[in-house]
C-alpha positions in Angstrom: 0.3 -0.4 0.3 1.6 3.2 -1.4 1.6 5.7 1.5 2.2 8.5 -0.8 -0.5 10.3 -1.8 -2.0 9.2 -6.3 -0.5 11.3 -8.9 -4.3 12.8 -10.2 -4.3 14.7 -6.7 -5.1 17.7 -6.2 -5.3 19.4 -2.8 -8.7 21.9 -2.0 -6.2 24.3 -1.4 -4.4 23.4 -4.7 -7.9 23.6 -6.9 -8.8 27.8 -4.7 -5.6 28.8 -6.3 -6.4 28.1 -9.5 -9.8 29.1 -9.7 -8.8 32.2 -7.7 -6.3 32.8 -10.2 -8.4 31.8 -13.7 -10.7 34.6 -12.2 -8.3 36.5 -11.0 -5.6 37.3 -13.5 -4.2 40.2 -12.4 -3.4 38.9 -9.0 -0.2 39.1 -9.4 0.1 42.4 -10.3 -1.4 43.4 -7.5 0.8 41.0 -5.1 3.8 42.8 -6.1 2.4 46.2 -6.1 0.9 45.6 -2.7 5.1 44.4 -1.8 6.7 47.2 -3.1 4.5 49.7 -0.9 5.7 47.4 3.0 8.6 45.7 1.8 10.4 46.7 -1.9 12.8 49.5 -0.5 15.2 51.7 -2.4 18.7 52.1 -1.4 17.8 55.7 -0.4 14.7 55.5 1.2 16.3 52.8 4.0 19.2 55.7 4.3 16.2 58.2 5.0 14.8 56.2 7.4 18.3 54.7 9.6 18.5 59.0 9.4 15.2 59.8 10.8 15.4 57.1 13.4 18.7 59.0 14.9 16.2 61.8 15.4 14.3 59.3 17.4 14.2 60.1 21.5 14.6 57.1 23.9 11.3 56.5 25.2 10.8 55.4 29.0 10.2 52.2 30.7 7.5 52.2 31.8 4.7 55.3 30.7 1.7 54.3 31.5 3.0 57.0 34.5 5.1 59.2 35.6 7.4 58.0 38.2 8.6 61.6 39.3 7.0 62.4 42.8 4.6 65.3 42.5 
């Protein structure tokens, strides 16, 4: 008795993805646009972000109330 699934078996997940891509062929382009917004950064953008991080004021360890006596 073989332990591996039949060669012609297609999982429900694979069927869903194939149907989705067939119904919405533009989905790959939309994914690339979304990735570019959040992940793909140019070196200049990263340098600018590092520069802005240098100017940050450190936050105290516990910020919900002041430890200073009033």
